[in-house]
C-alpha positions in Angstrom: -34.7 0.7 -10.1 -34.3 2.1 -6.6 -32.3 5.3 -6.7 -30.1 6.1 -3.7 -30.9 9.8 -3.5 -33.9 12.0 -4.1 -32.5 15.5 -4.6 -29.4 17.3 -5.8 -28.6 18.3 -2.3 -28.7 14.7 -1.0 -26.7 13.7 -4.1 -24.0 16.2 -3.2 -23.8 15.1 0.4 -23.6 11.5 -0.6 -20.7 12.1 -3.0 -18.9 14.3 -0.4 -19.2 11.4 2.1 -17.9 8.9 -0.5 -14.8 10.8 -1.4 -14.3 11.9 2.2 -14.2 8.2 3.2 -11.7 7.5 0.3 -9.4 10.2 1.8 -9.9 8.9 5.4 -11.9 11.9 6.5 -15.0 9.9 7.5 -16.0 6.2 7.9 -17.5 4.1 5.1 -20.4 3.4 7.4 -21.5 7.0 6.9 -21.7 6.4 3.2 -23.7 3.2 3.6 -26.1 4.9 6.1 -26.9 7.5 3.3 -27.7 4.6 0.9 -29.8 2.7 3.4 -31.8 5.8 4.3 -32.4 6.6 0.6 -33.3 3.1 -0.5 -35.3 2.1 2.6 -33.7 -1.3 2.9 -32.8 -2.8 6.2 -29.1 -3.4 5.6 -26.4 -2.1 3.3 -23.1 -4.0 3.4 -19.7 -3.5 1.8 -17.7 -6.7 1.4 -14.5 -7.9 -0.1 -12.6 -11.2 -0.3 -9.7 -11.8 2.0 -6.8 -12.6 -0.4 -5.2 -15.0 2.2 -8.2 -17.1 2.9 -10.4 -16.3 -0.1 -13.3 -15.9 2.4 -15.7 -13.0 2.4 -14.8 -10.1 4.7 -17.2 -7.5 5.9 -15.7 -4.1 5.6 -18.6 -1.8 6.6 -22.3 -2.1 7.3 -25.3 0.2 7.9 -28.5 -1.1 9.4 -31.6 -0.2 11.5 -30.2 -2.2 14.4 -26.4 -2.4 15.0 -26.5 -5.2 17.6 -28.7 -7.4 15.4 -26.4 -6.7 12.4 -23.3 -7.6 14.4 -24.9 -10.9 15.5 -26.2 -11.7 12.0 -22.9 -10.9 10.2 -20.9 -12.7 12.8 -23.0 -15.8 12.3 -22.6 -15.5 8.5 -18.8 -15.1 8.7 -18.4 -18.0 11.2 -20.6 -20.6 9.5 -23.2 -19.7 7.0 -20.9 -18.3 4.3 -20.2 -22.0 3.6 -23.8 -22.5 2.6 -24.3 -19.2 0.7 -25.1 -20.1 -2.9 -24.4 -16.5 -4.1 -20.5 -16.8 -4.7 -21.0 -19.6 -7.1 -23.8 -17.8 -8.9 -21.8 -14.6 -9.4 -18.4 -16.2 -10.1 -16.7 -14.3 -12.9 -19.3 -11.6 -13.2 -18.2 -8.2 -14.4 -18.5 -5.2 -12.1 -21.8 -3.4 -12.5 -23.9 -6.4 -13.3 -26.6 -6.7 -10.6 -27.5 -9.9 -8.8 -31.0 -10.3 -7.4 -31.7 -13.4 -5.4 -35.4 -13.5 -6.6 -34.2 -13.6 -10.2 -31.4 -16.1 -9.5 -33.1 -18.6 -7.3 -36.6 -20.0 -7.6 -39.0 -20.2 -4.7 -38.4 -24.0 -4.6 -34.6 -23.5 -4.4 -35.0 -21.0 -1.6 -37.4 -23.3 0.3 -34.9 -26.1 0.2 -31.7 -24.1 0.9 -30.0 -24.4 4.2 -28.7 -20.9 3.8 -32.2 -19.4 3.3 -34.0 -21.6 5.9 -31.5 -21.6 8.7 -29.8 -18.2 8.3 -31.9 -15.6 6.4 -35.3 -16.8 7.6 -34.5 -16.9 11.4 -32.9 -13.5 11.0 -36.1 -12.1 9.5 -34.3 -11.3 6.2 -35.9 -11.4 2.8 -34.8 -10.6 -0.7 -31.6 -8.8 -1.6 -29.6 -7.4 -4.5 -25.9 -6.8 -4.9 -23.1 -6.0 -7.4 -19.4 -6.1 -7.7 -18.0 -2.5 -7.6 -14.8 -4.1 -9.0 -13.9 -7.7 -9.5 -10.2 -8.4 -10.3 -7.9 -11.3 -9.4 -6.5 -9.6 -6.3 -9.1 -7.0 -5.5 -12.8 -7.3 -5.1 -15.5 -5.0 -3.6 -19.1 -6.0 -3.4 -22.1 -4.0 -2.2 -25.4 -5.6 -1.1 -28.9 -4.2 -0.3 -30.8 -6.5 2.1 -34.5 -6.2 2.8 -36.5 -7.5 5.8 -38.8 -10.4 5.0 -42.0 -8.3 5.6 -40.8 -5.5 3.4 -42.5 -5.2 0.0 -39.1 -4.3 -1.5 -38.1 -7.9 -0.7 -39.9 -9.2 -3.8 -38.7 -6.4 -6.1 -36.3 -8.0 -8.7 -35.2 -4.5 -9.8 -33.8 -3.5 -6.4 -30.5 -1.7 -7.2 -28.6 1.5 -7.2 -28.1 3.7 -10.2 -25.1 3.0 -12.5 -23.7 6.5 -11.9 -23.8 6.0 -8.2 -22.0 2.6 -8.3 -19.4 4.1 -10.6 -18.7 6.8 -8.0 -18.5 4.1 -5.2 -16.0 2.1 -7.2 -13.9 5.1 -8.0 -13.8 6.2 -4.3 -12.9 2.7 -3.2 -10.0 2.5 -5.7 -8.8 5.9 -4.4 -8.9 4.6 -0.8 -7.1 1.4 -1.8 -4.3 3.3 -3.6 -3.9 5.8 -0.8 -3.7 2.9 1.7 -1.0 1.2 -0.4 1.1 4.4 -0.6 0.7 5.0 3.2 1.8 1.4 3.9 4.8 1.7 1.7 5.7 5.1 3.2 5.6 3.5 6.7 7.9 0.7 5.5 10.3 3.2 3.9 10.4 5.3 7.1 10.9 2.2 9.2 13.8 1.1 6.9 15.6 4.4 7.4 15.1 4.4 11.1 16.8 1.1 11.4 20.0 2.7 10.2 22.3 4.1 12.9 23.9 6.6 10.6 22.2 9.9 9.6 20.2 9.3 6.3 18.0 11.7 4.4 15.8 10.6 1.4 15.8 13.3 -1.3 14.3 13.8 -4.8 17.0 13.3 -7.3 15.8 16.1 -9.6 15.2 18.8 -7.1 17.0 17.8 -3.9 13.7 18.2 -2.0 13.7 16.4 1.4 11.2 13.6 1.7 12.3 11.6 4.8 15.0 11.9 7.4 15.7 9.3 10.1 16.1 10.2 13.8 19.9 10.4 13.5 19.6 12.8 10.5 17.1 15.0 12.3 19.6 15.3 15.2 22.4 16.1 12.8 20.3 18.8 11.0 19.6 20.4 14.3 23.2 20.4 15.3 24.7 21.5 12.0 23.3 24.8 10.4 25.0 23.9 7.1 22.5 21.1 6.8 19.4 23.3 7.4 16.6 22.6 5.0 14.3 25.5 4.1 11.1 24.8 2.4 12.2 21.2 2.1 15.3 22.2 0.1 19.0 22.3 1.2 19.7 25.9 2.4 21.5 28.3 0.0 25.2 28.1 0.2 25.3 24.4 0.6 24.1 23.1 -2.7 23.0 26.5 -3.9 21.6 25.8 -7.3 20.4 23.0 -9.6 23.8 22.7 -11.4 25.7 22.3 -8.1 23.2 19.7 -6.9 23.3 17.7 -10.1 27.2 17.8 -10.0 27.1 16.4 -6.4 24.8 13.6 -7.4 27.0 12.6 -10.4 30.1 12.7 -8.1 28.3 10.5 -5.5 28.7 13.0 -2.7 29.9 16.3 -1.4 32.1 17.8 1.4 30.5 20.4 3.7 32.0 22.3 6.6 30.7 21.3 10.0 30.1 23.9 12.7 33.4 22.8 14.3 35.2 23.6 11.1 35.9 19.9 10.4 35.0 18.6 6.9 31.8 16.6 6.7 31.8 14.1 3.8 28.2 13.3 2.7 27.4 10.4 0.3 24.7 10.7 -2.3 23.5 7.2 -3.2 21.0 6.6 -6.0 18.0 4.5 -4.9 17.3 1.5 -7.1 13.9 2.0 -8.8 12.6 -1.4 -7.8 13.4 -0.9 -4.1 10.8 -0.4 -1.3 12.0 3.2 -0.9 11.5 4.1 -4.6 8.1 2.4 -4.9 6.8 4.7 -2.2 7.3 7.8 -4.3 7.4 6.6 -7.9 10.2 9.0 -8.8 14.1 9.0 -8.9 15.5 9.3 -5.4 18.9 9.7 -3.7 20.0 8.9 -0.2 22.2 11.5 1.5 24.1 9.9 4.3 27.0 10.5 6.7 28.4 7.0 7.5 29.8 6.9 11.0 31.0 3.3 11.4 33.2 2.3 8.6 33.8 -1.3 9.7 33.1 -4.1 7.3 30.3 -5.6 9.5 28.6 -2.2 9.7 28.9 -1.6 6.0 27.5 -5.0 5.2 24.6 -4.3 7.6 23.8 -1.0 5.8 24.0 -2.7 2.4 21.4 -5.3 3.6 19.1 -2.7 4.9 19.3 -0.4 1.9 19.3 -2.9 -0.9 17.7 -6.0 0.6 20.9 -8.1 0.2 21.5 -11.4 1.9 24.3 -11.6 4.4 26.5 -13.5 1.9 25.8 -10.9 -0.9 26.6 -8.0 1.4 29.9 -9.6 2.5 30.9 -10.3 -1.1 30.2 -6.6 -1.9 32.4 -5.4 1.0 35.2 -7.8 -0.1 35.1 -6.5 -3.6 35.0 -2.8 -2.6 36.9 -2.5 0.6 39.5 -5.3 0.3 39.7 -4.9 -3.5 39.5 -8.7 -4.0 38.8 -10.3 -7.4 35.8 -12.7 -7.7 38.3 -15.6 -7.7 40.0 -14.3 -4.5 36.5 -13.9 -2.9 35.8 -17.5 -3.7 39.0 -18.7 -2.1 38.4 -16.5 1.0 34.8 -17.9 1.4 35.6 -21.5 0.4 33.1 -21.5 -2.5 33.3 -21.8 -6.2 34.0 -18.9 -8.5 30.6 -19.7 -10.1 28.9 -19.1 -6.7 30.6 -15.7 -6.4 29.6 -14.8 -10.0 26.0 -15.7 -9.3 26.1 -13.5 -6.2 27.6 -10.6 -8.2 24.7 -11.0 -10.7 22.2 -10.7 -7.7 24.1 -7.6 -6.5 23.8 -6.0 -9.9 20.0 -6.7 -10.0 19.3 -5.6 -6.4 21.5 -2.5 -6.6 20.2 -1.7 -10.2 23.7 -1.5 -11.8 25.3 -3.3 -14.7 29.0 -3.3 -13.9 31.2 -4.5 -11.1 32.8 -1.1 -10.7 29.3 0.3 -9.9 28.9 -2.2 -7.1 32.2 -1.1 -5.7 31.3 2.6 -5.9 27.9 2.1 -4.2 29.4 -0.1 -1.5 32.1 2.5 -0.7 29.3 5.2 -0.3 27.4 3.5 2.5 
């Protein structure tokens, strides 16, 4: 076995680099450079599988010659991955099981392989080893150690990293993946709020802590001292304690006094747990909003943006809530069957995470 470090100090720096890469503080290339230096191999690569094309994707590489590596990896990804016998050989392997090409393929097989003779040999590459750090239906990560042909390590069938080290690598990569997903969802959530023309603030349901505010809400908070947030919480005197906050959430809103003295009616709308906004934080949330445009078209647009409704579903919700039509009257107005309206009401209940028609009406009137 070839270990990837030689002292406690190097071990500590390597782990620091790994988890730093997981948190986005440094690049994964730095981690691979540590491994290459410690093992003495020519190239260390971190690969995954593109879920759209199911083709190998090079995520990071560390080598003795960056220009050579770029040319070699480019050639592999353009053409020679088609002739690489490794994917078939390791199909279904569990993470942590090491592949070594000298064990897997005989000298005769390598001598008659297009991949070995037209790719590895012209590139001056010899034997190599690799393992899945994790191998799941929609997430794979594979690390490989590649030797030069004239390196004595090339014929070593035990070329590998320690189990403890690969476990740390896998853990750090999973952390990076989860953080990336959270960040992407947060960007989507923020983009969703910014599309709304009315002021909207996303708050924790339990505490009232401010998580996000769109541009219109930020302007409103600057203009209205009554909406000042201190330490991410609504300022004292507005929703002064937990009991007041919970009562406002149950009521679906509250009325504050604007700087001009005019009443300012704020809606408090529960966020459906399966919505994009809720998935970003994994906790109960509410939207605090100050609807400006009360027209049916504007209300339908906000419903579509907040709950992912179709245009038809949003229009039916507005008819039920604002015009107080029955499902049968909605069907007559839209020229469709009552069954179609009932199916749309079922979709409204699912998307808005409610069970009764009255709840659809209540949420629609809040936006």
